[in-house]
N, C-alpha and C positions, 0 to 999 in steps of 0.2 A: 204339524207346525201351525202355530196360530197366525192367521192373516187378518189384517184389519181392512175395513172398507176404504175406498178412495174418497176423500172429502176435499173438494176444490177449495183453494185459498188457504190451506194450512201453512202457516209460516213458522210455527214454533211447536216443537214436540218436547214434552217433559217426561222423562223416564224415572218413575219413583222406585221401580225395581228392574234390575237388568236381567236380560236372558243370559243363559250360560254359554252362548256361542256368538261369534261375531257376525255370522250370516243373519241370525234373527235380529240382532241389534241394527245391522245395516238396513234391513227391511223396515224396522220401526222408524228409524230416523229418515228414511226415504220419503216419508209422508210430506216432508217439507221441500223436496227438490223435484217435483213433477214438472215435466215439459220445460226444462231449462231454468226453472225458478230456483231461487236460493232461499235458505231458511236457517233456523237455529234449532239445535238440539241441546237440551240441558239434561244431564243425567246425574242422579244421586248414586254414589258409589260407596260401598261399605266393605268391611273385611269378609263378608259373605260372598263377594263377587270375584274371588280369586281366579275362577275358571276363565274369565273373560279379560282380565287385566292385561296380560301380555299382548293379546291381539288388539285390544282397544288402544293401547299405547302405540303400537305399530301403525294402526290405521290413522290415528291422529297425526303421527309424524309424516306418513306418506301423503297425507292430504294437506300438509302445511298448516295444520291447526296447532294451537298451543296445547301442550301436555301439562296438566296441572302437576305441581311438584309432589303432591301426595301420591299421585299415580306413578309418576316417573321414579320416585324413590321407593315405592313399595316392592318388597321382595318378589311378589307374585308377578310383577310386570317385567322382571328381568329374565325370566326363563319360561319358555312355553311349557304348559302343563304336560306331564308325561314324557318329557325328553331326557330327564336325568334319572338314572337309576340310583336309588339310595344305597350307599355303601355302608357296610357295618363300621362302627366306630373302633372296633378292635379286631385283631386277627385271632381266629380260632384255630387251634392246632388239635388235630385228632390223631391219637395213637392207636394203631391196630395191633 
C-alpha cells in the first residue's frame, strides 16, 4: 500500500485519481487532519471509481459531510460491491 510522507501544515488534499478502497482514501485525506487540525479534501470522481463509491458515500454520511448528488444517485453508491449475486434474467429448465 502506498504511504505518503507527513508534511506539516497541509490543509487541503486534492485527489485526481481515487484508490479502489476506503482505507487508502482515508489515509490520503488524513494528511489534512493531523494532531486535531482540520482540513479539506477535494476528490474528482468518475465512472471508473465504482469500487469505492458505496463506502465513500457511507463515510461522508457518517462524518456529517455533504454527499454530492451525483455520488448519492449513482447506482454503485447504493450497494456494496460483491454483496449482490447476479440472478439470471430467465429460468432455465433442463430435461434429463
